[in-house]
MARNU-139702 format. One record per residue: residue number from 1; residue in one letter; x, y, z of N, C-alpha, C in turn. Coordinates in steps of 0.001 Angstrom, whole numbers, plus 500000, padded with zeros to 6 digits. Layout:
% residues N
PT    i  aa     n.x     n.y     n.z    ca.x    ca.y    ca.z     c.x     c.y     c.z
PT  NUM   a       X       Y       Z       X       Y       Z       X       Y       Z
...
% end
This chain:
% residues 227
PT    i  aa     n.x     n.y     n.z    ca.x    ca.y    ca.z     c.x     c.y     c.z
PT    1   m  500682  498876  500301  500302  500053  499764  500764  501011  499731
PT    2   a  500180  502010  498952  501500  503676  499624  501415  504111  499739
PT    3   e  502243  504607  500692  502210  505738  501976  501977  507426  501342
PT    4   t  501964  507444  502101  501000  508971  502688  501724  509926  502831
PT    5   v  502265  510869  502519  502921  512324  503131  501637  513817  502753
PT    6   m  501793  514528  504377  501558  515281  504180  502312  516821  504068
PT    7   i  501775  517185  502936  502457  518570  502037  501612  519789  502697
PT    8   v  502518  520615  503814  501505  521930  504393  502777  522943  504197
PT    9   e  501637  523664  502477  502647  524702  502526  501836  525638  501485
PT   10   d  502007  527386  501720  501463  528068  501571  501013  528985  500251
PT   11   e  502523  528569  499621  502962  528741  498658  503022  527844  496834
PT   12   d  502080  528407  496110  501277  527234  495593  502284  526229  494843
PT   13   i  502747  527306  493800  503937  526290  492585  504878  525615  494261
PT   14   l  505661  526050  494678  506431  525203  495787  505274  524127  495884
PT   15   r  503932  523779  496647  503568  522839  497060  503366  522099  495738
PT   16   e  502599  522462  494965  502863  521786  493591  503741  520762  492729
PT   17   i  505502  521733  493399  506745  520816  492967  506685  519658  493362
PT   18   e  506938  519801  494728  506518  518778  496200  505336  517799  495726
PT   19   k  504711  518384  495435  504028  516868  495435  503673  516695  493469
PT   20   d  504665  517296  492917  504411  515804  491547  505701  515102  492303
PT   21   y  506612  515939  492804  507967  514862  493284  507520  512873  493515
PT   22   f  506789  513839  494489  506542  512751  495609  504921  511486  494903
PT   23   l  504349  512188  494274  503732  511472  493197  504526  510726  491905
PT   24   s  505391  511333  491601  506470  510123  490882  506979  509316  491527
PT   25   e  506874  509169  492655  507519  507558  493268  506625  507109  494446
PT   26   r  505222  507162  493488  504177  506334  493520  503403  506586  495467
PT   27   f  503870  507532  495948  503165  508547  497042  501742  509241  497394
PT   28   n  500632  508312  497880  500018  509491  498333  500314  510502  498178
PT   29   v  499499  511499  498053  500183  513478  498804  498628  513562  498840
PT   30   l  499027  514744  500465  497527  515228  500700  498068  516935  500902
PT   31   e  497220  517735  500694  497712  518953  500287  497018  520397  501442
PT   32   a  498164  521110  502336  497161  522424  503331  497665  523343  502447
PT   33   q  497300  524473  502430  497493  525251  502633  497707  526103  503488
PT   34   d  497376  525657  505126  497319  526843  506341  497470  525601  507072
PT   35   g  498220  526019  508887  497721  525252  509609  496512  524570  510467
PT   36   e  495125  524844  510041  493585  524919  510668  493683  524316  509246
PT   37   e  493784  523466  508146  493281  522978  507671  494316  521540  507839
PT   38   a  496090  521798  507722  496855  520930  507962  495747  519488  508733
PT   39   l  495279  520493  510047  495423  519577  511673  494371  518718  511263
PT   40   a  493609  519221  510592  491924  518965  510399  492208  517507  509071
PT   41   l  492845  517631  508603  493606  516081  507360  494893  515401  508263
PT   42   f  495441  516112  508895  496261  515314  510207  494532  513833  510685
PT   43   d  493925  514318  511407  493279  514089  512414  492311  513191  510801
PT   44   e  491900  513343  510216  491120  512573  509101  491260  510443  508302
PT   45   n  493337  511698  507925  493638  510833  507100  494898  509850  508623
PT   46   n  495099  508538  507671  496714  507632  508231  497499  508785  506797
PT   47   v  498363  509657  507949  499780  510188  507736  501041  509913  507792
PT   48   n  502048  509415  507220  503119  508915  507289  504476  509275  507392
PT   49   l  504022  510799  506732  504862  511794  506746  505109  513326  506956
PT   50   i  504957  514338  507533  504491  515802  507216  505406  515843  506669
PT   51   i  505699  516752  505886  506282  518158  504684  505584  519936  505433
PT   52   l  506036  520266  506352  505527  521447  506699  506249  522374  507049
PT   53   d  505624  523402  506054  506589  524607  505602  506259  525654  507779
PT   54   i  506939  525904  508226  506727  527310  509390  506452  528111  509014
PT   55   m  505939  529081  507375  505704  530427  507649  504642  530094  506878
PT   56   i  503511  529902  507644  502257  529367  506839  500823  529927  507738
PT   57   p  499463  530859  507054  498765  531269  507727  497729  530711  509219
PT   58   g  496818  531679  509298  496459  530706  510662  497544  530302  511311
PT   59   v  496726  528910  512306  497846  528445  513044  499361  528660  512166
PT   60   d  500117  528496  512830  501659  528611  512094  502464  527528  512285
PT   61   g  503432  527434  511778  504076  525491  511853  504544  525019  512535
PT   62   w  504802  526252  514123  505417  525904  515672  504430  524887  515741
PT   63   s  502835  525695  515924  501688  525262  516486  500736  523545  516263
PT   64   v  501165  524161  514479  500898  522574  513862  501721  521504  514610
PT   65   c  503230  521846  514585  504426  520722  514749  503772  520297  516244
PT   66   r  503722  521509  517156  503245  521215  519111  502343  519820  518603
PT   67   r  501036  520752  517878  499633  520492  518572  500014  517661  517943
PT   68   i  500699  517692  516970  500502  516718  515538  501551  516065  517465
PT   69   r  502520  516235  517120  503133  516039  518272  502510  515591  519604
PT   70   k  502255  515850  519730  500789  515419  521191  500564  514668  521198
PT   71   k  499982  513932  519886  498966  512674  519745  500200  511657  519000
PT   72   s  501006  512329  518029  501105  511209  517284  503061  511449  516899
PT   73   n  503230  510206  516410  504813  510290  516124  505765  510160  514836
PT   74   c  504398  510517  514070  504629  510706  512832  505668  511414  512867
PT   75   p  506233  510741  511052  507799  512301  511144  507353  513316  510536
PT   76   i  508366  514033  510608  507908  515786  510863  508850  516429  509878
PT   77   i  509053  516651  508246  510339  517755  508703  510119  519568  508408
PT   78   i  510325  520102  508536  509959  521152  508918  510980  522194  507735
PT   79   l  510224  523364  507120  510647  523765  506064  510893  525682  506794
PT   80   t  511412  525986  506229  511878  526906  506769  512728  527831  506044
PT   81   a  512563  529128  505432  513190  530188  504842  514833  531110  505772
PT   82   r  514074  530288  507059  514648  531215  508230  516698  530884  507642
PT   83   t  517425  530832  508711  518332  530686  509108  518684  531284  510291
PT   84   d  518334  531284  511391  518392  531649  512269  517823  530930  513044
PT   85   e  519738  529869  513124  520153  528674  514820  518825  527999  515561
PT   86   d  518610  529503  516085  517425  529498  517808  516011  528607  516853
PT   87   d  516276  529440  515579  514613  528866  514633  514452  527140  514858
PT   88   t  516064  527061  514365  515729  525319  514316  516143  524546  515179
PT   89   l  516756  525292  516206  516450  524351  517241  515142  523878  518490
PT   90   l  514928  525161  518481  512615  525293  518562  512368  524152  517815
PT   91   g  512354  524109  516403  511726  523591  516004  511957  521601  516559
PT   92   f  513408  521171  516912  513665  519895  517481  513164  519727  518646
PT   93   e  512690  521073  519099  512815  520976  520587  511153  520273  520527
PT   94   l  510244  521019  519613  508779  520241  519601  508337  519289  519174
PT   95   g  509893  518666  518382  509339  516841  517818  509740  516588  516719
PT   96   a  510419  518227  515506  510652  517288  514662  511670  516908  514214
PT   97   d  511781  516469  512926  512568  515131  512358  513844  515769  512156
PT   98   d  513957  516224  511199  514445  517103  509997  513978  518195  509616
PT   99   y  514877  519194  509076  514991  520290  508482  515908  520506  507331
PT  100   v  514487  521276  506526  515012  521718  505001  515376  523290  505682
PT  101   t  515886  524159  504934  516259  525253  504949  516096  526107  502606
PT  102   k  515269  526690  503307  514543  527419  501531  515794  528744  501718
PT  103   p  516336  528262  499817  515666  527037  499133  516523  526322  499231
PT  104   y  515396  524438  498119  516146  523793  498363  516263  523084  497342
PT  105   s  516692  521715  497460  516922  521328  495665  515267  520099  496634
PT  106   p  514012  520181  495352  512868  518694  495437  513754  517474  495540
PT  107   p  514501  516676  495205  515016  515484  494719  515670  515444  496327
PT  108   i  516720  516380  497024  517314  516245  498677  515469  516164  499561
PT  109   l  515271  516793  499771  514209  516458  499860  513204  515780  499906
PT  110   l  512566  515082  498803  512700  513808  498874  513459  512595  499469
PT  111   a  514977  512457  498746  515290  511544  499438  515460  511265  501034
PT  112   r  515477  512731  501853  515993  512579  503262  513883  512697  503767
PT  113   a  513059  512476  503682  511640  511812  503179  511634  510624  503437
PT  114   k  512723  510298  502135  512852  508994  501978  512980  508093  502887
PT  115   r  513932  508836  503483  515471  507714  504967  514504  507710  505943
PT  116   l  513491  509118  506302  513032  509060  507412  511854  507708  507760
PT  117   l  510742  507647  506119  510429  506642  506262  510734  505101  505595
PT  118   d  512031  504839  505197  512842  503538  505443  512916  503375  507185
PT  119   s  513405  503853  507369  513871  503772  508795  512238  503940  509953
PT  120   n  511096  504466  509922  509837  504421  510305  509487  502561  510311
PT  121   r  509643  502352  508791  509106  501101  508119  510187  499900  508593
PT  122   q  511401  500320  508733  511747  498578  509524  512556  499073  510214
PT  123   s  512576  497970  511068  513066  496971  512498  514567  497706  512302
PT  124   t  515104  498414  513322  516272  498874  513945  517126  497248  512861
PT  125   p  518326  497673  511913  518841  496168  511239  520129  495915  512635
PT  126   q  520428  496602  513825  521680  496331  514170  521232  495335  514804
PT  127   l  519884  495501  515472  519371  494610  516602  518445  493117  515705
PT  128   n  518800  491904  516506  518056  490847  516030  516843  490674  516875
PT  129   e  516531  490962  517368  515733  490590  518195  514505  492184  518175
PT  130   n  513562  491300  518326  511874  491787  518371  511841  493114  519200
PT  131   s  512243  492857  520777  511970  493442  521541  512606  492808  522535
PT  132   f  513778  494012  523795  514205  493998  524477  514408  494723  525457
PT  133   s  514829  494527  527050  514894  495079  528311  515440  495848  528380
PT  134   i  516032  496983  529682  517842  497006  530634  516834  498086  530918
PT  135   n  517969  497552  532286  517199  498183  533956  516100  498645  533848
PT  136   g  515332  498627  533224  513136  499390  533246  512455  499495  532476
PT  137   i  513520  499528  531261  513587  500433  529384  513236  499049  528829
PT  138   t  511527  499141  528353  511706  498060  527427  510767  498875  525702
PT  139   i  511690  498247  524647  511721  498748  524025  511112  497607  522436
PT  140   h  510282  497736  522337  509186  497027  520690  510043  497587  519426
PT  141   i  510814  496607  518805  511549  496762  517447  510365  497596  516298
PT  142   p  510024  496410  516156  508813  496600  515217  507955  497796  515266
PT  143   s  507677  497513  516581  506186  499200  516881  506804  500368  516759
PT  144   r  507871  500360  517160  508407  501262  517563  508088  501914  519073
PT  145   l  507647  501170  519946  506489  500795  521188  508392  501793  522705
PT  146   v  507724  502360  523257  509297  502078  524483  507791  502620  526156
PT  147   k  509180  501637  526873  507635  501116  528167  509311  502161  529338
PT  148   i  509205  503174  530152  509529  502641  531586  509092  501728  532703
PT  149   n  509707  501094  533367  508738  500676  533973  507038  499935  534084
PT  150   e  507410  499906  532450  505725  499332  532093  504884  500088  532277
PT  151   e  505802  501580  531884  504344  502760  531272  505133  503463  530501
PT  152   m  504307  503517  528872  504693  503650  527735  504843  504885  528279
PT  153   i  506153  505396  527354  506938  506809  527076  506360  506980  525001
PT  154   h  505806  507831  524802  505877  508797  523275  507605  509067  522698
PT  155   l  508449  508640  521977  508847  509282  521671  509291  509640  520293
PT  156   t  509692  510865  519272  509635  511048  517633  510923  509548  517643
PT  157   h  510601  509904  516298  511452  508626  515171  512893  508846  515301
PT  158   t  512503  510481  515874  515009  510689  515812  514909  510262  517669
PT  159   e  514058  510342  518524  514809  510162  519943  515232  507997  520206
PT  160   f  513191  507894  519194  513617  506517  519385  514917  506038  519261
PT  161   e  515097  506814  516941  516517  505866  516661  518139  506423  517295
PT  162   i  517629  507571  518315  519152  508236  519292  519534  507233  520636
PT  163   l  518225  506542  521037  518196  505986  522300  518123  504083  521845
PT  164   v  517862  503715  520962  517785  502333  520508  519743  502055  519939
PT  165   f  520282  503301  519616  521874  503295  519081  522612  503073  520232
PT  166   l  522174  504018  521337  523486  504852  522363  522651  502790  523022
PT  167   i  521266  502209  523099  521608  501664  523944  522564  499980  522831
PT  168   k  522442  499886  521808  523152  498675  521097  524781  499198  521552
PT  169   n  524818  500333  521752  526556  500512  522028  527073  500978  522791
PT  170   k  526500  500038  524072  526110  499723  525743  528081  499804  526197
PT  171   g  527772  501224  526963  529114  501208  527369  530447  501848  526716
PT  172   r  530269  502795  525866  531054  503135  524456  530603  504950  524340
PT  173   v  531006  505465  524559  531486  506728  524417  531319  506890  522426
PT  174   i  529910  507359  522281  529602  507916  521069  529779  509414  521635
PT  175   t  530251  509958  519864  530970  511136  519163  529078  511690  519061
PT  176   r  528862  513113  519272  528425  513524  517992  528026  513381  516511
PT  177   e  529220  512980  516094  529512  513316  514442  528476  511932  514451
PT  178   q  528877  510654  515084  528374  509285  515610  527106  509622  515071
PT  179   l  526522  509756  516024  524959  509735  516174  524263  510914  514977
PT  180   i  525051  511739  514474  524877  512737  513026  524214  511353  511536
PT  181   t  525614  510998  511797  525657  510208  510701  525143  508663  510866
PT  182   s  524444  508310  512149  523564  507028  512095  522310  507692  512201
PT  183   i  522129  509052  512092  520775  509405  512503  519954  510367  510950
PT  184   w  520720  511152  510438  521143  512086  509803  521618  511976  508114
PT  185   g  522777  511006  508194  523097  510840  507029  524506  511497  506937
PT  186   y  524972  511157  506121  526018  512803  506457  525896  513741  504897
PT  187   d  524907  514165  505133  524576  515358  504414  523769  516148  505192
PT  188   f  523330  515381  506375  522682  516511  507398  523049  518240  508215
PT  189   a  522692  519174  507207  522846  520807  508007  523111  520855  509189
PT  190   g  522838  520308  509817  522484  520548  511699  524136  521155  512102
PT  191   d  524279  520600  513321  524700  520358  514368  525338  520143  515701
PT  192   d  526413  519567  516363  526029  520326  517937  525296  520277  518541
PT  193   r  524501  521217  517965  522999  521576  519181  522052  520526  518923
PT  194   t  521463  520406  518006  520459  520358  517528  520711  518552  517628
PT  195   i  522147  517725  518459  522045  516449  518905  521457  516611  520793
PT  196   n  522357  518295  521083  521624  518411  522448  520700  518326  522538
PT  197   t  519991  519260  521475  518521  518752  521865  517663  517758  522378
PT  198   h  518088  517176  521274  516916  515852  521545  517491  514987  522264
PT  199   i  518646  515264  523276  519554  514314  523875  518419  515362  525569
PT  200   r  518450  516322  525386  517902  516604  526038  516221  516248  526394
PT  201   n  515449  516392  525396  514513  515669  525228  513899  514285  525749
PT  202   l  514869  514008  525351  515037  512272  525111  515157  512066  526679
PT  203   r  515416  512422  527691  516228  513030  529209  515018  513184  529934
PT  204   i  514297  514143  529869  512810  513971  529585  511830  513064  529512
PT  205   k  511585  513217  528698  510788  511969  528690  510918  509924  528920
PT  206   l  512493  510151  529125  513081  508886  530408  513112  509119  531644
PT  207   g  512453  510043  532649  512613  510555  533543  513202  510049  534792
PT  208   s  512875  508934  535688  514132  508276  536396  515185  507548  535722
PT  209   k  514690  506877  534615  516086  506750  534061  516576  507123  533137
PT  210   s  516677  508610  533315  517715  509386  532453  518822  509350  532509
PT  211   y  518961  508867  533436  520657  508604  534404  521936  508084  533305
PT  212   m  521065  507138  533044  521670  505900  532277  522615  506599  530918
PT  213   i  521644  508092  530685  522710  508723  529454  523402  509445  529311
PT  214   k  524542  509571  529957  525858  509978  530556  526784  511253  528979
PT  215   t  527092  512319  529334  527437  512998  529067  529073  513261  528968
PT  216   i  529199  513015  528086  530810  512936  528015  531647  514520  527269
PT  217   v  532111  514835  527817  532131  516699  528560  533532  516912  526947
PT  218   r  532909  517707  525669  534009  517507  524589  533402  516546  524047
PT  219   t  533243  515768  524021  532891  514277  523405  531408  514382  522622
PT  220   g  530259  514177  523910  529606  513211  523103  528529  512813  524051
PT  221   y  528476  511319  524036  526990  510292  524803  527390  509073  525610
PT  222   k  527586  508581  526507  527667  507184  526056  526127  506177  527176
PT  223   f  525289  505979  527251  524241  505156  527731  524906  503913  528552
PT  224   e  525284  504180  530043  525349  503187  531263  523886  502831  531915
PT  225   e  524511  501883  532657  523131  501387  533770  523245  501882  534832
PT  226   t  524590  502325  535691  524698  502128  536810  524862  504125  536764
PT  227   i  524313  504683  538208  524577  506035  538019  525471  506855  538461
% end
């Protein structure tokens, strides 16, 4: 069954270009010109990925991202004409999985979308088990579900990938560059602050288990079970 991408963009020409690229790859495409329409379409359809322009009329992209993230882990790529790092970090803090700065190459946008969908569709290839537990954290790979002491927590696509990668490499120091390459690939345009933001959000959601993600000053992170 074809996967569904929702494109939220108020500029007709850009939206049509994006739509044509995704249709050429046999995706179903939903279109929204403003925030209210995007939220309504999301509630009425099974959406697999969202391309979300930040500067849209009515309910802005930040608010759309925040409201969708409260009820769904659907991958979100934000589009922005602004290059301010704080804006980019705000998007990640709200739960976006990737961002693309305008002007952009539609084939690159398509490639990033397919990468997110591929990793969501597949179980993590480095792990052979469907599920595993470690010190009160239970992860089910196919459904991408995470429990802390049997209580379900909701992680974004990126938070899930980071957690699994760190656990897989338990006891090893993982640099921020390694995390970026593992999650986004070599063409990622972000920086260390992006990883820091995702780690901070992940620790908040892990609650009493957050201590297991250790910060290694000037290097990166390490997953350890000991306090």
